C-alpha positions in Angstrom: 0.0 0.0 0.0 2.8 2.4 0.9 4.6 1.7 -2.4 1.4 2.3 -4.5 1.0 5.6 -2.7 4.4 7.0 -3.8 5.2 5.5 -7.2 3.9 6.8 -10.5 0.8 4.9 -11.4 2.0 3.4 -14.7 5.2 2.3 -13.2 3.5 0.6 -10.3 1.0 -1.2 -12.5 3.8 -2.5 -14.9 5.9 -3.7 -12.0 3.1 -5.4 -10.0 0.8 -6.8 -12.7 3.2 -9.7 -13.1 2.7 -10.8 -9.5 -1.1 -11.4 -9.8 -0.8 -15.0 -10.8 1.5 -15.7 -7.8 -1.0 -14.1 -5.5 -3.8 -16.3 -7.0 -1.8 -19.5 -6.6 -0.9 -18.6 -3.0 -4.5 -17.9 -2.1 -5.7 -21.1 -3.8 -3.2 -23.1 -1.7 -4.0 -21.2 1.5 -7.7 -21.9 1.4 -7.3 -25.5 0.3 -7.6 -28.5 2.7 -3.8 -28.6 3.0 -3.2 -24.9 3.3 -3.3 -22.3 6.1 -6.4 -20.1 6.1 -4.9 -17.5 8.5 -2.2 -16.8 5.8 -5.0 -16.6 3.2 -6.9 -14.0 5.2 -3.8 -11.9 5.7 -2.7 -12.2 2.1 -6.1 -11.3 0.9 -6.1 -8.1 2.9 -2.6 -7.2 1.7 -3.5 -7.9 -2.0 -6.6 -5.6 -2.1 -4.6 -2.6 -3.5 -3.3 -4.7 -6.3 -6.8 -5.8 -7.4 -8.1 -2.3 -7.0 -5.3 -0.7 -9.0 -5.8 -3.2 -11.8 -9.6 -2.7 -11.7 -10.1 -6.4 -11.1 -13.3 -5.8 -9.0 -15.1 -9.1 -9.5 -12.0 -11.1 -8.5 -11.5 -8.8 -5.5 -15.1 -9.4 -4.3 -14.9 -13.1 -4.7 -11.5 -13.4 -2.9 -12.6 -11.0 -0.1 -15.9 -12.8 0.5 -13.9 -16.1 0.9 -11.5 -14.5 3.3 -14.3 -13.1 5.4 -15.9 -16.5 5.6 -12.7 -17.7 7.3 -12.4 -14.9 9.9 -12.1 -16.1 13.5 -15.0 -15.5 15.9 -13.1 -12.6 17.4 -11.0 -11.3 14.5 -8.4 -8.5 14.5 -10.7 -5.5 14.0 -8.3 -3.7 11.7 -8.0 -6.6 9.4 -11.7 -7.1 9.5 -12.1 -3.4 8.7 -9.8 -3.7 5.7 -11.7 -6.7 4.3 -15.1 -5.2 4.7 -13.8 -2.0 3.1 -12.7 -4.0 0.1 -16.0 -5.8 0.0 -17.9 -2.5 0.0 -15.8 -1.2 -2.8 -16.1 -4.3 -5.0 -19.8 -4.9 -4.4 -20.5 -1.3 -5.3 -19.0 -1.8 -8.8 -19.9 -5.4 -9.6 -23.4 -5.9 -8.3 -26.6 -3.8 -8.5 -27.2 -1.8 -5.3 -27.7 -4.3 -2.5 -28.5 -4.1 1.2 -25.2 -6.0 1.6 -23.3 -3.1 0.1 -24.8 -0.7 2.7 -24.2 -3.2 5.5 -20.5 -3.6 4.5 -20.0 0.2 4.7 -21.8 0.5 8.0 -19.5 -2.3 9.3 -16.5 -0.4 8.2 -17.7 2.8 9.9 -18.4 0.9 13.1 -15.0 -0.7 13.1 -13.3 2.6 12.3 -15.1 4.1 15.3 -14.0 1.2 17.5 -10.4 1.6 16.3 -10.5 5.4 16.4 -9.2 5.3 12.8 -9.9 8.6 11.0 -8.7 7.3 7.6 -11.2 4.5 7.6 -13.9 6.8 8.9 -13.4 8.9 5.7 -13.4 5.8 3.5 -16.6 4.5 5.2 -18.3 7.9 4.8 -17.3 7.9 1.1 -18.7 4.4 0.7 -22.0 5.3 2.3 -22.2 8.5 0.2 -21.6 6.4 -2.9 -24.3 3.9 -1.9 -26.9 6.5 -1.4 -26.0 8.2 -4.6 -26.4 5.0 -6.5 -29.8 4.2 -5.1 -31.1 7.7 -5.6 -31.2 8.9 -1.9 -29.8 12.2 -2.9 -30.5 14.1 0.4 -28.9 11.3 2.4 -26.0 11.4 -0.1 -25.5 15.2 0.7 -25.5 14.5 4.4 -22.7 11.9 4.1 -20.8 14.3 1.7 -21.0 17.1 4.4 -19.9 14.7 7.1 -16.9 13.7 5.0 -16.0 17.3 4.3 -16.3 18.2 8.0 -14.1 15.3 9.1 -11.6 16.1 6.3 -11.4 19.7 7.4 -10.1 18.6 10.8 -7.1 16.8 9.2 -3.8 18.2 7.9 -4.2 16.8 4.3 -6.1 19.5 2.3 -6.5 17.0 -0.6 -9.2 15.2 1.4 -11.1 18.4 2.0 -11.1 19.0 -1.8 -12.5 15.5 -2.2 -15.3 16.6 0.1 -16.1 19.5 -2.1 -16.3 17.1 -5.1 -18.7 14.9 -3.2 -20.9 17.9 -2.3 -20.9 19.2 -5.8 -22.0 15.9 -7.2 -24.8 15.6 -4.7 -26.0 19.1 -5.4 -26.0 18.3 -9.1 -28.4 15.4 -8.6 -30.5 17.5 -6.3 -30.9 20.1 -9.1 -28.9 22.9 -7.6 -26.6 23.3 -10.6 -25.2 26.7 -9.6 -23.9 25.7 -6.2 -22.8 22.3 -7.6 -20.7 24.1 -10.2 -19.2 26.3 -7.6 -18.1 23.3 -5.5 -16.6 21.4 -8.4 -14.8 24.4 -9.8 -13.4 25.1 -6.3 -12.1 21.6 -6.2 -10.5 21.6 -9.7 -8.9 25.1 -9.2 -7.1 23.9 -6.1 -6.3 20.3 -6.7 -3.1 19.0 -8.4 -3.2 16.8 -11.6 -2.7 14.0 -11.8 -4.3 12.9 -8.5 -1.9 10.8 -6.3 -2.2 7.0 -6.8 -3.1 6.6 -3.2 -6.4 8.6 -3.8 -7.6 6.0 -6.3 -6.9 3.2 -3.8 -8.7 5.0 -1.0 -11.7 6.4 -3.0 -11.8 4.0 -6.0 -11.7 6.7 -8.7 -9.5 9.7 -9.7 -11.4 12.4 -8.0 -10.3 15.2 -10.3 -11.7 13.2 -13.2 -15.0 12.8 -11.4 -15.1 16.5 -10.9 -14.6 17.0 -14.6 -17.3 14.5 -15.4 -19.9 16.2 -13.3 -18.9 19.7 -14.2 -19.3 18.7 -17.8 -22.8 17.6 -17.2 -23.6 20.8 -15.3 -22.2 23.0 -18.1 -24.4 21.1 -20.5 -27.5 21.7 -18.4 -26.7 25.4 -17.9 -26.5 25.9 -21.7 -22.7 25.8 -22.4 -22.4 22.9 -24.8 -18.9 23.8 -26.1 -17.4 24.1 -22.6 -19.2 20.9 -21.6 -17.8 19.0 -24.6 -14.3 20.3 -23.9 -14.6 19.2 -20.3 -15.9 15.8 -21.3 -12.9 15.3 -23.7 -10.5 16.4 -20.9 -12.0 13.8 -18.5 -11.4 11.0 -21.0 -7.9 12.1 -21.9 -6.8 12.6 -18.3 -8.1 9.2 -17.4 -6.4 7.5 -20.3 -3.1 9.1 -19.2 -3.3 7.6 -15.8 -4.3 4.2 -17.1 -7.1 3.5 -14.6 -9.9 1.4 -16.2 -12.6 2.1 -13.7 -12.2 5.9 -13.8 -12.2 5.7 -17.6 -15.5 3.7 -17.5 -17.1 6.5 -15.5 -15.8 9.2 -17.8 -17.1 7.4 -20.9 -20.5 6.4 -19.3 -21.4 9.5 -17.4 -20.2 12.3 -19.7 -18.5 11.4 -22.9 
């Protein structure tokens, strides 16, 4: 995880992609009758950033569900938190909105509170925001976006606060308040650095600058600025192709281009 956070995205993908088959073989052994399930659980948690960075969401979900089924009755809360976080992320992108997705994010939030872990509080609030956005609970979505922003404002990393502005802008867009939504997204884009750090994609699943571009493009279109909207849509696709992240590219193609 630490290495993914500091190395250039393309370099990290090229170097780690070749390890995926070794990870698969090790996990198949660990959960076999002759293996060691405790090693399998630990390795699954450690491998989550690899699946996420390669956009292998179905595989991540299947492997994580298996690891969770082998958790001890009183598991390490931090490892349990990591696994449920990965489950929430992968369920959100591979299955239709399910009660299980919401339950996974609620579990992450409860464990983050238990462990007093601000990082995973932010991740859980992002997940709950994303769940409510997907099922159309736009007002609940805005509440979680504001909770994320308020928590991020208490931390030293200003990049997370900008993510909070992106979340609020998207929620306001769906609520029909295009003027304030545009202000929030432009505020985020004016102050963030491109490209986003690789760690941001691992934490919040997408390049947040690209998502800001996606929804700003939609707002510009609705406000009657088709040329600006088109340029912004092209920028979102080009920027995502440059970082080589398939999941973010899917969003740019589906939601604006």
